[in-house]
NUVEXVEX-633686 format. One record per atom (N, C-alpha, C): chain; x, z, y. Coordinates in Angstrom, 2 decimals. Last residue first. Layout:
<bator><c>A</c><X>X</X><Z>Z</Z><Y>Y</Y></bator>
...
% end
This chain:
<bator><c>A</c><X>-0.14</X><Z>26.22</Z><Y>-18.68</Y></bator>
<bator><c>A</c><X>0.68</X><Z>27.85</Z><Y>-19.94</Y></bator>
<bator><c>A</c><X>1.66</X><Z>27.13</Z><Y>-20.29</Y></bator>
<bator><c>A</c><X>-0.75</X><Z>24.39</Z><Y>-17.14</Y></bator>
<bator><c>A</c><X>0.20</X><Z>25.38</Z><Y>-17.00</Y></bator>
<bator><c>A</c><X>0.94</X><Z>26.36</Z><Y>-17.89</Y></bator>
<bator><c>A</c><X>-2.52</X><Z>23.13</Z><Y>-19.19</Y></bator>
<bator><c>A</c><X>-1.27</X><Z>22.35</Z><Y>-19.12</Y></bator>
<bator><c>A</c><X>0.14</X><Z>23.37</Z><Y>-18.06</Y></bator>
<bator><c>A</c><X>-4.71</X><Z>24.58</Z><Y>-18.93</Y></bator>
<bator><c>A</c><X>-4.08</X><Z>24.21</Z><Y>-20.19</Y></bator>
<bator><c>A</c><X>-2.61</X><Z>24.01</Z><Y>-19.84</Y></bator>
<bator><c>A</c><X>-4.86</X><Z>24.33</Z><Y>-16.11</Y></bator>
<bator><c>A</c><X>-4.96</X><Z>25.99</Z><Y>-16.25</Y></bator>
<bator><c>A</c><X>-4.14</X><Z>25.52</Z><Y>-18.62</Y></bator>
<bator><c>A</c><X>-5.95</X><Z>21.80</Z><Y>-16.26</Y></bator>
<bator><c>A</c><X>-5.01</X><Z>22.31</Z><Y>-15.16</Y></bator>
<bator><c>A</c><X>-4.47</X><Z>23.40</Z><Y>-15.95</Y></bator>
<bator><c>A</c><X>-8.49</X><Z>21.47</Z><Y>-17.64</Y></bator>
<bator><c>A</c><X>-7.34</X><Z>20.57</Z><Y>-17.95</Y></bator>
<bator><c>A</c><X>-5.97</X><Z>21.33</Z><Y>-17.38</Y></bator>
<bator><c>A</c><X>-10.15</X><Z>23.56</Z><Y>-16.51</Y></bator>
<bator><c>A</c><X>-9.64</X><Z>23.93</Z><Y>-17.85</Y></bator>
<bator><c>A</c><X>-8.48</X><Z>22.67</Z><Y>-18.22</Y></bator>
<bator><c>A</c><X>-10.20</X><Z>22.27</Z><Y>-14.36</Y></bator>
<bator><c>A</c><X>-9.93</X><Z>22.87</Z><Y>-14.12</Y></bator>
<bator><c>A</c><X>-9.07</X><Z>23.69</Z><Y>-15.41</Y></bator>
<bator><c>A</c><X>-12.12</X><Z>19.76</Z><Y>-15.63</Y></bator>
<bator><c>A</c><X>-10.43</X><Z>19.49</Z><Y>-14.80</Y></bator>
<bator><c>A</c><X>-9.69</X><Z>20.45</Z><Y>-14.55</Y></bator>
<bator><c>A</c><X>-14.11</X><Z>20.74</Z><Y>-16.05</Y></bator>
<bator><c>A</c><X>-12.62</X><Z>20.12</Z><Y>-17.39</Y></bator>
<bator><c>A</c><X>-11.81</X><Z>20.43</Z><Y>-16.60</Y></bator>
<bator><c>A</c><X>-15.50</X><Z>21.61</Z><Y>-13.53</Y></bator>
<bator><c>A</c><X>-14.46</X><Z>22.86</Z><Y>-14.77</Y></bator>
<bator><c>A</c><X>-13.85</X><Z>21.99</Z><Y>-16.01</Y></bator>
<bator><c>A</c><X>-15.67</X><Z>19.22</Z><Y>-11.92</Y></bator>
<bator><c>A</c><X>-14.51</X><Z>20.03</Z><Y>-12.16</Y></bator>
<bator><c>A</c><X>-14.37</X><Z>20.89</Z><Y>-12.63</Y></bator>
<bator><c>A</c><X>-16.61</X><Z>16.17</Z><Y>-14.71</Y></bator>
<bator><c>A</c><X>-16.94</X><Z>17.70</Z><Y>-13.69</Y></bator>
<bator><c>A</c><X>-15.73</X><Z>18.43</Z><Y>-13.49</Y></bator>
<bator><c>A</c><X>-15.44</X><Z>12.82</Z><Y>-15.30</Y></bator>
<bator><c>A</c><X>-15.43</X><Z>14.71</Z><Y>-15.57</Y></bator>
<bator><c>A</c><X>-15.64</X><Z>15.58</Z><Y>-14.16</Y></bator>
<bator><c>A</c><X>-17.13</X><Z>10.77</Z><Y>-14.27</Y></bator>
<bator><c>A</c><X>-17.15</X><Z>11.54</Z><Y>-15.64</Y></bator>
<bator><c>A</c><X>-16.71</X><Z>12.70</Z><Y>-15.84</Y></bator>
<bator><c>A</c><X>-17.63</X><Z>10.71</Z><Y>-12.00</Y></bator>
<bator><c>A</c><X>-19.34</X><Z>10.98</Z><Y>-12.16</Y></bator>
<bator><c>A</c><X>-18.92</X><Z>11.18</Z><Y>-13.81</Y></bator>
<bator><c>A</c><X>-15.17</X><Z>9.93</Z><Y>-10.59</Y></bator>
<bator><c>A</c><X>-15.61</X><Z>11.34</Z><Y>-10.75</Y></bator>
<bator><c>A</c><X>-17.11</X><Z>12.41</Z><Y>-11.32</Y></bator>
<bator><c>A</c><X>-14.09</X><Z>7.67</Z><Y>-10.40</Y></bator>
<bator><c>A</c><X>-14.64</X><Z>7.93</Z><Y>-11.67</Y></bator>
<bator><c>A</c><X>-14.70</X><Z>9.58</Z><Y>-11.85</Y></bator>
<bator><c>A</c><X>-14.46</X><Z>6.77</Z><Y>-7.78</Y></bator>
<bator><c>A</c><X>-13.01</X><Z>7.25</Z><Y>-8.57</Y></bator>
<bator><c>A</c><X>-13.38</X><Z>7.82</Z><Y>-9.77</Y></bator>
<bator><c>A</c><X>-16.31</X><Z>5.81</Z><Y>-7.90</Y></bator>
<bator><c>A</c><X>-15.62</X><Z>4.91</Z><Y>-7.75</Y></bator>
<bator><c>A</c><X>-14.43</X><Z>5.36</Z><Y>-8.13</Y></bator>
<bator><c>A</c><X>-18.01</X><Z>7.93</Z><Y>-7.76</Y></bator>
<bator><c>A</c><X>-18.61</X><Z>7.13</Z><Y>-8.77</Y></bator>
<bator><c>A</c><X>-17.50</X><Z>5.69</Z><Y>-9.04</Y></bator>
<bator><c>A</c><X>-17.62</X><Z>9.11</Z><Y>-5.24</Y></bator>
<bator><c>A</c><X>-16.88</X><Z>9.64</Z><Y>-6.48</Y></bator>
<bator><c>A</c><X>-17.31</X><Z>8.72</Z><Y>-7.82</Y></bator>
<bator><c>A</c><X>-18.20</X><Z>7.73</Z><Y>-3.38</Y></bator>
<bator><c>A</c><X>-16.81</X><Z>7.73</Z><Y>-3.60</Y></bator>
<bator><c>A</c><X>-16.14</X><Z>8.33</Z><Y>-5.03</Y></bator>
<bator><c>A</c><X>-20.92</X><Z>7.56</Z><Y>-3.65</Y></bator>
<bator><c>A</c><X>-20.57</X><Z>6.61</Z><Y>-3.92</Y></bator>
<bator><c>A</c><X>-18.56</X><Z>6.52</Z><Y>-3.85</Y></bator>
<bator><c>A</c><X>-21.38</X><Z>10.46</Z><Y>-2.62</Y></bator>
<bator><c>A</c><X>-21.82</X><Z>9.85</Z><Y>-4.37</Y></bator>
<bator><c>A</c><X>-21.09</X><Z>8.52</Z><Y>-4.42</Y></bator>
<bator><c>A</c><X>-20.24</X><Z>10.08</Z><Y>-0.50</Y></bator>
<bator><c>A</c><X>-19.34</X><Z>11.18</Z><Y>-0.98</Y></bator>
<bator><c>A</c><X>-20.03</X><Z>10.80</Z><Y>-2.51</Y></bator>
<bator><c>A</c><X>-22.41</X><Z>8.32</Z><Y>1.18</Y></bator>
<bator><c>A</c><X>-20.78</X><Z>8.09</Z><Y>0.63</Y></bator>
<bator><c>A</c><X>-19.73</X><Z>8.53</Z><Y>-0.28</Y></bator>
<bator><c>A</c><X>-24.53</X><Z>10.11</Z><Y>0.48</Y></bator>
<bator><c>A</c><X>-24.81</X><Z>8.93</Z><Y>-0.13</Y></bator>
<bator><c>A</c><X>-23.11</X><Z>8.32</Z><Y>-0.37</Y></bator>
<bator><c>A</c><X>-23.57</X><Z>12.38</Z><Y>2.13</Y></bator>
<bator><c>A</c><X>-23.60</X><Z>12.36</Z><Y>0.77</Y></bator>
<bator><c>A</c><X>-23.79</X><Z>11.31</Z><Y>0.39</Y></bator>
<bator><c>A</c><X>-23.83</X><Z>10.81</Z><Y>4.35</Y></bator>
<bator><c>A</c><X>-22.41</X><Z>11.28</Z><Y>3.89</Y></bator>
<bator><c>A</c><X>-22.34</X><Z>11.71</Z><Y>3.07</Y></bator>
<bator><c>A</c><X>-26.33</X><Z>10.52</Z><Y>5.06</Y></bator>
<bator><c>A</c><X>-25.41</X><Z>9.58</Z><Y>4.74</Y></bator>
<bator><c>A</c><X>-24.14</X><Z>9.70</Z><Y>4.27</Y></bator>
<bator><c>A</c><X>-29.05</X><Z>11.91</Z><Y>3.08</Y></bator>
<bator><c>A</c><X>-27.91</X><Z>12.18</Z><Y>3.97</Y></bator>
<bator><c>A</c><X>-26.86</X><Z>10.87</Z><Y>4.09</Y></bator>
<bator><c>A</c><X>-32.30</X><Z>11.38</Z><Y>2.02</Y></bator>
<bator><c>A</c><X>-30.13</X><Z>11.29</Z><Y>1.50</Y></bator>
<bator><c>A</c><X>-29.86</X><Z>11.37</Z><Y>2.59</Y></bator>
<bator><c>A</c><X>-34.55</X><Z>11.04</Z><Y>2.97</Y></bator>
<bator><c>A</c><X>-34.12</X><Z>12.34</Z><Y>1.86</Y></bator>
<bator><c>A</c><X>-33.18</X><Z>12.62</Z><Y>1.76</Y></bator>
<bator><c>A</c><X>-35.12</X><Z>8.89</Z><Y>4.74</Y></bator>
<bator><c>A</c><X>-35.83</X><Z>10.51</Z><Y>5.10</Y></bator>
<bator><c>A</c><X>-34.81</X><Z>11.59</Z><Y>4.41</Y></bator>
<bator><c>A</c><X>-34.49</X><Z>5.92</Z><Y>4.31</Y></bator>
<bator><c>A</c><X>-34.00</X><Z>6.85</Z><Y>3.49</Y></bator>
<bator><c>A</c><X>-33.72</X><Z>8.41</Z><Y>4.28</Y></bator>
<bator><c>A</c><X>-35.30</X><Z>5.00</Z><Y>6.65</Y></bator>
<bator><c>A</c><X>-35.92</X><Z>4.44</Z><Y>5.71</Y></bator>
<bator><c>A</c><X>-35.31</X><Z>5.39</Z><Y>4.42</Y></bator>
<bator><c>A</c><X>-34.16</X><Z>5.57</Z><Y>8.81</Y></bator>
<bator><c>A</c><X>-35.69</X><Z>5.80</Z><Y>8.70</Y></bator>
<bator><c>A</c><X>-36.27</X><Z>5.59</Z><Y>7.47</Y></bator>
<bator><c>A</c><X>-31.28</X><Z>5.46</Z><Y>8.47</Y></bator>
<bator><c>A</c><X>-31.95</X><Z>6.51</Z><Y>8.04</Y></bator>
<bator><c>A</c><X>-33.50</X><Z>6.74</Z><Y>8.00</Y></bator>
<bator><c>A</c><X>-30.78</X><Z>2.48</Z><Y>8.31</Y></bator>
<bator><c>A</c><X>-31.27</X><Z>3.12</Z><Y>7.19</Y></bator>
<bator><c>A</c><X>-31.59</X><Z>3.96</Z><Y>6.86</Y></bator>
<bator><c>A</c><X>-30.43</X><Z>2.36</Z><Y>11.24</Y></bator>
<bator><c>A</c><X>-31.63</X><Z>1.78</Z><Y>10.48</Y></bator>
<bator><c>A</c><X>-32.00</X><Z>1.78</Z><Y>9.25</Y></bator>
<bator><c>A</c><X>-27.57</X><Z>3.50</Z><Y>10.72</Y></bator>
<bator><c>A</c><X>-28.92</X><Z>3.88</Z><Y>12.04</Y></bator>
<bator><c>A</c><X>-30.24</X><Z>3.50</Z><Y>11.23</Y></bator>
<bator><c>A</c><X>-26.12</X><Z>1.92</Z><Y>9.47</Y></bator>
<bator><c>A</c><X>-26.63</X><Z>3.37</Z><Y>9.00</Y></bator>
<bator><c>A</c><X>-27.50</X><Z>3.66</Z><Y>9.43</Y></bator>
<bator><c>A</c><X>-25.62</X><Z>-0.58</Z><Y>10.78</Y></bator>
<bator><c>A</c><X>-26.87</X><Z>-0.34</Z><Y>10.00</Y></bator>
<bator><c>A</c><X>-27.89</X><Z>0.95</Z><Y>9.03</Y></bator>
<bator><c>A</c><X>-23.21</X><Z>0.03</Z><Y>11.51</Y></bator>
<bator><c>A</c><X>-24.65</X><Z>-0.17</Z><Y>12.05</Y></bator>
<bator><c>A</c><X>-25.66</X><Z>-0.08</Z><Y>11.28</Y></bator>
<bator><c>A</c><X>-21.98</X><Z>0.38</Z><Y>9.24</Y></bator>
<bator><c>A</c><X>-22.05</X><Z>1.45</Z><Y>10.29</Y></bator>
<bator><c>A</c><X>-23.17</X><Z>1.17</Z><Y>11.40</Y></bator>
<bator><c>A</c><X>-22.27</X><Z>-1.72</Z><Y>7.62</Y></bator>
<bator><c>A</c><X>-22.77</X><Z>-0.48</Z><Y>6.75</Y></bator>
<bator><c>A</c><X>-22.94</X><Z>0.64</Z><Y>8.41</Y></bator>
<bator><c>A</c><X>-20.51</X><Z>-3.91</Z><Y>8.80</Y></bator>
<bator><c>A</c><X>-22.48</X><Z>-3.77</Z><Y>9.16</Y></bator>
<bator><c>A</c><X>-22.71</X><Z>-2.65</Z><Y>8.58</Y></bator>
<bator><c>A</c><X>-18.12</X><Z>-2.21</Z><Y>9.00</Y></bator>
<bator><c>A</c><X>-18.41</X><Z>-3.16</Z><Y>10.12</Y></bator>
<bator><c>A</c><X>-19.89</X><Z>-3.01</Z><Y>9.98</Y></bator>
<bator><c>A</c><X>-17.98</X><Z>-2.55</Z><Y>6.05</Y></bator>
<bator><c>A</c><X>-17.63</X><Z>-1.43</Z><Y>7.12</Y></bator>
<bator><c>A</c><X>-18.24</X><Z>-1.75</Z><Y>8.44</Y></bator>
<bator><c>A</c><X>-18.00</X><Z>-5.42</Z><Y>5.17</Y></bator>
<bator><c>A</c><X>-18.77</X><Z>-4.60</Z><Y>4.83</Y></bator>
<bator><c>A</c><X>-18.80</X><Z>-3.00</Z><Y>5.75</Y></bator>
<bator><c>A</c><X>-15.52</X><Z>-6.49</Z><Y>6.88</Y></bator>
<bator><c>A</c><X>-17.08</X><Z>-6.92</Z><Y>7.18</Y></bator>
<bator><c>A</c><X>-18.05</X><Z>-5.91</Z><Y>6.96</Y></bator>
<bator><c>A</c><X>-13.76</X><Z>-4.88</Z><Y>5.52</Y></bator>
<bator><c>A</c><X>-13.97</X><Z>-5.10</Z><Y>6.92</Y></bator>
<bator><c>A</c><X>-14.81</X><Z>-5.61</Z><Y>6.99</Y></bator>
<bator><c>A</c><X>-14.47</X><Z>-5.62</Z><Y>2.86</Y></bator>
<bator><c>A</c><X>-14.17</X><Z>-4.49</Z><Y>3.14</Y></bator>
<bator><c>A</c><X>-14.35</X><Z>-4.31</Z><Y>4.91</Y></bator>
<bator><c>A</c><X>-13.81</X><Z>-8.84</Z><Y>2.93</Y></bator>
<bator><c>A</c><X>-15.33</X><Z>-8.24</Z><Y>2.67</Y></bator>
<bator><c>A</c><X>-15.13</X><Z>-6.44</Z><Y>2.71</Y></bator>
<bator><c>A</c><X>-10.98</X><Z>-8.97</Z><Y>3.95</Y></bator>
<bator><c>A</c><X>-12.08</X><Z>-8.72</Z><Y>4.48</Y></bator>
<bator><c>A</c><X>-13.18</X><Z>-8.81</Z><Y>4.14</Y></bator>
<bator><c>A</c><X>-9.97</X><Z>-7.37</Z><Y>1.32</Y></bator>
<bator><c>A</c><X>-9.75</X><Z>-6.84</Z><Y>2.41</Y></bator>
<bator><c>A</c><X>-10.88</X><Z>-7.38</Z><Y>3.54</Y></bator>
<bator><c>A</c><X>-10.69</X><Z>-9.66</Z><Y>-0.50</Y></bator>
<bator><c>A</c><X>-11.23</X><Z>-8.03</Z><Y>-0.79</Y></bator>
<bator><c>A</c><X>-11.22</X><Z>-7.63</Z><Y>0.52</Y></bator>
<bator><c>A</c><X>-9.27</X><Z>-11.93</Z><Y>0.59</Y></bator>
<bator><c>A</c><X>-10.76</X><Z>-11.63</Z><Y>0.70</Y></bator>
<bator><c>A</c><X>-11.55</X><Z>-10.39</Z><Y>0.47</Y></bator>
<bator><c>A</c><X>-6.38</X><Z>-10.95</Z><Y>0.72</Y></bator>
<bator><c>A</c><X>-7.30</X><Z>-11.35</Z><Y>1.73</Y></bator>
<bator><c>A</c><X>-8.68</X><Z>-11.20</Z><Y>2.14</Y></bator>
<bator><c>A</c><X>-6.66</X><Z>-10.62</Z><Y>-2.32</Y></bator>
<bator><c>A</c><X>-6.35</X><Z>-9.41</Z><Y>-1.48</Y></bator>
<bator><c>A</c><X>-7.08</X><Z>-9.67</Z><Y>0.31</Y></bator>
<bator><c>A</c><X>-6.82</X><Z>-13.45</Z><Y>-2.73</Y></bator>
<bator><c>A</c><X>-7.84</X><Z>-12.51</Z><Y>-3.48</Y></bator>
<bator><c>A</c><X>-7.45</X><Z>-11.26</Z><Y>-2.47</Y></bator>
<bator><c>A</c><X>-4.62</X><Z>-14.54</Z><Y>-1.40</Y></bator>
<bator><c>A</c><X>-5.89</X><Z>-15.00</Z><Y>-1.30</Y></bator>
<bator><c>A</c><X>-6.41</X><Z>-14.11</Z><Y>-1.99</Y></bator>
<bator><c>A</c><X>-2.00</X><Z>-13.35</Z><Y>-2.86</Y></bator>
<bator><c>A</c><X>-2.58</X><Z>-13.24</Z><Y>-1.98</Y></bator>
<bator><c>A</c><X>-3.98</X><Z>-13.32</Z><Y>-1.18</Y></bator>
<bator><c>A</c><X>-2.83</X><Z>-14.37</Z><Y>-5.58</Y></bator>
<bator><c>A</c><X>-2.97</X><Z>-12.84</Z><Y>-5.49</Y></bator>
<bator><c>A</c><X>-3.11</X><Z>-12.79</Z><Y>-3.99</Y></bator>
<bator><c>A</c><X>-2.20</X><Z>-17.02</Z><Y>-5.32</Y></bator>
<bator><c>A</c><X>-3.48</X><Z>-16.27</Z><Y>-5.97</Y></bator>
<bator><c>A</c><X>-3.85</X><Z>-14.80</Z><Y>-5.44</Y></bator>
<bator><c>A</c><X>0.17</X><Z>-16.79</Z><Y>-4.46</Y></bator>
<bator><c>A</c><X>-0.81</X><Z>-17.19</Z><Y>-3.70</Y></bator>
<bator><c>A</c><X>-2.13</X><Z>-17.09</Z><Y>-4.14</Y></bator>
<bator><c>A</c><X>2.97</X><Z>-16.38</Z><Y>-5.93</Y></bator>
<bator><c>A</c><X>1.63</X><Z>-15.03</Z><Y>-5.83</Y></bator>
<bator><c>A</c><X>0.24</X><Z>-15.69</Z><Y>-4.61</Y></bator>
<bator><c>A</c><X>4.26</X><Z>-19.06</Z><Y>-6.32</Y></bator>
<bator><c>A</c><X>4.19</X><Z>-18.27</Z><Y>-7.53</Y></bator>
<bator><c>A</c><X>2.59</X><Z>-17.02</Z><Y>-6.97</Y></bator>
<bator><c>A</c><X>4.14</X><Z>-19.88</Z><Y>-3.58</Y></bator>
<bator><c>A</c><X>3.63</X><Z>-20.38</Z><Y>-4.50</Y></bator>
<bator><c>A</c><X>3.40</X><Z>-19.87</Z><Y>-5.56</Y></bator>
<bator><c>A</c><X>5.61</X><Z>-17.39</Z><Y>-2.60</Y></bator>
<bator><c>A</c><X>4.23</X><Z>-17.72</Z><Y>-1.85</Y></bator>
<bator><c>A</c><X>3.69</X><Z>-18.52</Z><Y>-3.22</Y></bator>
<bator><c>A</c><X>8.18</X><Z>-17.83</Z><Y>-3.89</Y></bator>
<bator><c>A</c><X>7.58</X><Z>-16.61</Z><Y>-4.26</Y></bator>
<bator><c>A</c><X>5.91</X><Z>-16.70</Z><Y>-3.67</Y></bator>
<bator><c>A</c><X>8.96</X><Z>-20.18</Z><Y>-2.75</Y></bator>
<bator><c>A</c><X>8.72</X><Z>-20.21</Z><Y>-4.04</Y></bator>
<bator><c>A</c><X>8.18</X><Z>-19.25</Z><Y>-4.33</Y></bator>
<bator><c>A</c><X>9.21</X><Z>-19.62</Z><Y>0.16</Y></bator>
<bator><c>A</c><X>8.16</X><Z>-20.72</Z><Y>-0.58</Y></bator>
<bator><c>A</c><X>8.26</X><Z>-20.38</Z><Y>-2.12</Y></bator>
<bator><c>A</c><X>11.14</X><Z>-18.36</Z><Y>0.48</Y></bator>
<bator><c>A</c><X>10.21</X><Z>-17.48</Z><Y>0.53</Y></bator>
<bator><c>A</c><X>8.35</X><Z>-18.88</Z><Y>0.00</Y></bator>
<bator><c>A</c><X>13.50</X><Z>-18.29</Z><Y>-2.74</Y></bator>
<bator><c>A</c><X>12.72</X><Z>-18.92</Z><Y>-1.14</Y></bator>
<bator><c>A</c><X>11.63</X><Z>-18.22</Z><Y>-1.35</Y></bator>
<bator><c>A</c><X>15.25</X><Z>-16.06</Z><Y>-4.02</Y></bator>
<bator><c>A</c><X>14.37</X><Z>-17.13</Z><Y>-4.30</Y></bator>
<bator><c>A</c><X>14.15</X><Z>-17.44</Z><Y>-2.70</Y></bator>
<bator><c>A</c><X>18.61</X><Z>-15.15</Z><Y>-3.68</Y></bator>
<bator><c>A</c><X>17.57</X><Z>-14.92</Z><Y>-3.67</Y></bator>
<bator><c>A</c><X>16.53</X><Z>-16.05</Z><Y>-3.73</Y></bator>
<bator><c>A</c><X>21.24</X><Z>-16.03</Z><Y>-3.34</Y></bator>
<bator><c>A</c><X>20.80</X><Z>-15.86</Z><Y>-4.67</Y></bator>
<bator><c>A</c><X>19.05</X><Z>-15.42</Z><Y>-5.10</Y></bator>
<bator><c>A</c><X>22.26</X><Z>-16.72</Z><Y>-0.66</Y></bator>
<bator><c>A</c><X>22.52</X><Z>-17.93</Z><Y>-1.68</Y></bator>
<bator><c>A</c><X>21.77</X><Z>-17.61</Z><Y>-3.05</Y></bator>
<bator><c>A</c><X>21.53</X><Z>-14.12</Z><Y>0.33</Y></bator>
<bator><c>A</c><X>20.35</X><Z>-15.40</Z><Y>1.23</Y></bator>
<bator><c>A</c><X>20.91</X><Z>-16.68</Z><Y>-0.25</Y></bator>
<bator><c>A</c><X>22.85</X><Z>-12.68</Z><Y>-1.02</Y></bator>
<bator><c>A</c><X>21.62</X><Z>-12.27</Z><Y>-1.05</Y></bator>
<bator><c>A</c><X>20.99</X><Z>-14.04</Z><Y>-0.81</Y></bator>
<bator><c>A</c><X>25.70</X><Z>-13.70</Z><Y>-0.81</Y></bator>
<bator><c>A</c><X>24.99</X><Z>-13.65</Z><Y>-1.71</Y></bator>
<bator><c>A</c><X>23.57</X><Z>-13.43</Z><Y>-2.14</Y></bator>
<bator><c>A</c><X>25.23</X><Z>-13.01</Z><Y>2.32</Y></bator>
<bator><c>A</c><X>25.76</X><Z>-14.44</Z><Y>1.73</Y></bator>
<bator><c>A</c><X>25.28</X><Z>-14.46</Z><Y>0.30</Y></bator>
<bator><c>A</c><X>25.61</X><Z>-10.07</Z><Y>2.18</Y></bator>
<bator><c>A</c><X>24.27</X><Z>-11.17</Z><Y>2.69</Y></bator>
<bator><c>A</c><X>23.96</X><Z>-12.33</Z><Y>1.95</Y></bator>
<bator><c>A</c><X>27.38</X><Z>-9.81</Z><Y>0.94</Y></bator>
<bator><c>A</c><X>26.34</X><Z>-9.21</Z><Y>0.43</Y></bator>
<bator><c>A</c><X>25.59</X><Z>-9.49</Z><Y>1.15</Y></bator>
<bator><c>A</c><X>29.41</X><Z>-10.30</Z><Y>2.92</Y></bator>
<bator><c>A</c><X>29.59</X><Z>-11.33</Z><Y>1.31</Y></bator>
<bator><c>A</c><X>28.43</X><Z>-10.63</Z><Y>0.86</Y></bator>
<bator><c>A</c><X>29.06</X><Z>-8.55</Z><Y>5.15</Y></bator>
<bator><c>A</c><X>28.67</X><Z>-10.59</Z><Y>4.98</Y></bator>
<bator><c>A</c><X>29.02</X><Z>-10.98</Z><Y>3.39</Y></bator>
<bator><c>A</c><X>29.86</X><Z>-6.31</Z><Y>4.18</Y></bator>
<bator><c>A</c><X>28.39</X><Z>-6.42</Z><Y>4.29</Y></bator>
<bator><c>A</c><X>27.85</X><Z>-7.92</Z><Y>4.60</Y></bator>
<bator><c>A</c><X>32.35</X><Z>-6.33</Z><Y>3.14</Y></bator>
<bator><c>A</c><X>31.63</X><Z>-6.11</Z><Y>2.55</Y></bator>
<bator><c>A</c><X>30.04</X><Z>-6.46</Z><Y>2.67</Y></bator>
<bator><c>A</c><X>33.21</X><Z>-7.28</Z><Y>6.13</Y></bator>
<bator><c>A</c><X>33.35</X><Z>-8.04</Z><Y>5.23</Y></bator>
<bator><c>A</c><X>32.64</X><Z>-8.26</Z><Y>4.01</Y></bator>
<bator><c>A</c><X>32.55</X><Z>-4.85</Z><Y>7.24</Y></bator>
<bator><c>A</c><X>32.48</X><Z>-6.00</Z><Y>8.10</Y></bator>
<bator><c>A</c><X>32.16</X><Z>-7.18</Z><Y>6.96</Y></bator>
<bator><c>A</c><X>34.18</X><Z>-2.80</Z><Y>5.85</Y></bator>
<bator><c>A</c><X>32.64</X><Z>-2.44</Z><Y>6.10</Y></bator>
<bator><c>A</c><X>31.97</X><Z>-3.51</Z><Y>6.21</Y></bator>
<bator><c>A</c><X>36.71</X><Z>-4.47</Z><Y>6.58</Y></bator>
<bator><c>A</c><X>36.25</X><Z>-4.03</Z><Y>5.52</Y></bator>
<bator><c>A</c><X>35.24</X><Z>-3.89</Z><Y>4.79</Y></bator>
<bator><c>A</c><X>36.74</X><Z>-3.23</Z><Y>9.30</Y></bator>
<bator><c>A</c><X>36.99</X><Z>-4.29</Z><Y>8.78</Y></bator>
<bator><c>A</c><X>36.53</X><Z>-4.79</Z><Y>7.33</Y></bator>
<bator><c>A</c><X>36.58</X><Z>-0.30</Z><Y>8.84</Y></bator>
<bator><c>A</c><X>36.13</X><Z>-1.10</Z><Y>9.63</Y></bator>
<bator><c>A</c><X>35.49</X><Z>-2.64</Z><Y>9.63</Y></bator>
<bator><c>A</c><X>39.09</X><Z>-0.15</Z><Y>7.82</Y></bator>
<bator><c>A</c><X>37.65</X><Z>0.24</Z><Y>7.07</Y></bator>
<bator><c>A</c><X>36.55</X><Z>-0.62</Z><Y>7.61</Y></bator>
<bator><c>A</c><X>41.50</X><Z>-1.15</Z><Y>9.56</Y></bator>
<bator><c>A</c><X>40.57</X><Z>-1.72</Z><Y>8.61</Y></bator>
<bator><c>A</c><X>40.05</X><Z>-1.31</Z><Y>7.60</Y></bator>
<bator><c>A</c><X>41.45</X><Z>0.01</Z><Y>12.24</Y></bator>
<bator><c>A</c><X>40.39</X><Z>-0.23</Z><Y>12.24</Y></bator>
<bator><c>A</c><X>40.06</X><Z>-0.44</Z><Y>10.80</Y></bator>
<bator><c>A</c><X>44.39</X><Z>0.61</Z><Y>11.98</Y></bator>
<bator><c>A</c><X>43.33</X><Z>1.73</Z><Y>12.54</Y></bator>
<bator><c>A</c><X>42.19</X><Z>1.60</Z><Y>11.93</Y></bator>
<bator><c>A</c><X>45.31</X><Z>-1.62</Z><Y>11.44</Y></bator>
<bator><c>A</c><X>45.33</X><Z>-0.86</Z><Y>10.50</Y></bator>
<bator><c>A</c><X>44.59</X><Z>0.40</Z><Y>10.94</Y></bator>
<bator><c>A</c><X>45.14</X><Z>-2.84</Z><Y>14.43</Y></bator>
<bator><c>A</c><X>44.28</X><Z>-3.43</Z><Y>13.27</Y></bator>
<bator><c>A</c><X>44.02</X><Z>-2.50</Z><Y>11.70</Y></bator>
<bator><c>A</c><X>46.64</X><Z>-1.30</Z><Y>15.66</Y></bator>
<bator><c>A</c><X>45.27</X><Z>-1.00</Z><Y>16.18</Y></bator>
<bator><c>A</c><X>44.41</X><Z>-1.67</Z><Y>15.08</Y></bator>
<bator><c>A</c><X>48.94</X><Z>-2.04</Z><Y>14.92</Y></bator>
<bator><c>A</c><X>48.76</X><Z>-0.57</Z><Y>14.52</Y></bator>
<bator><c>A</c><X>47.05</X><Z>-0.40</Z><Y>14.91</Y></bator>
<bator><c>A</c><X>48.92</X><Z>-4.62</Z><Y>15.34</Y></bator>
<bator><c>A</c><X>48.67</X><Z>-4.53</Z><Y>13.48</Y></bator>
<bator><c>A</c><X>48.23</X><Z>-3.01</Z><Y>13.82</Y></bator>
<bator><c>A</c><X>49.40</X><Z>-4.18</Z><Y>18.53</Y></bator>
<bator><c>A</c><X>47.73</X><Z>-4.73</Z><Y>17.62</Y></bator>
<bator><c>A</c><X>47.96</X><Z>-4.59</Z><Y>16.37</Y></bator>
<bator><c>A</c><X>51.70</X><Z>-2.82</Z><Y>18.43</Y></bator>
<bator><c>A</c><X>50.31</X><Z>-2.11</Z><Y>18.86</Y></bator>
<bator><c>A</c><X>49.12</X><Z>-3.18</Z><Y>18.51</Y></bator>
<bator><c>A</c><X>53.24</X><Z>-5.13</Z><Y>17.78</Y></bator>
<bator><c>A</c><X>53.30</X><Z>-3.70</Z><Y>17.12</Y></bator>
<bator><c>A</c><X>52.05</X><Z>-2.89</Z><Y>17.48</Y></bator>
% end
């Protein structure tokens, strides 16, 4: 009787463990294999790897060459050059701050 009473006390634990095992088994059985996903998405993985490696290479080479280019670009500061590039990439050149403030104030009314 002691064993049955202990098992009745732990019935929720057994149910939770059983539910977890059934869920895990069904995920393993029904989920696509890694190879299937890799063969479908390999162009995306490859292009992402190339872009990230180019960003890493450009970041390394631009920081070392910034001191060399500062002598040739006496008028422009490197931080303003970076800010200008960032604004261009984020389409900051298309919208000015006044237009953004007008859009924001019109939406809040």
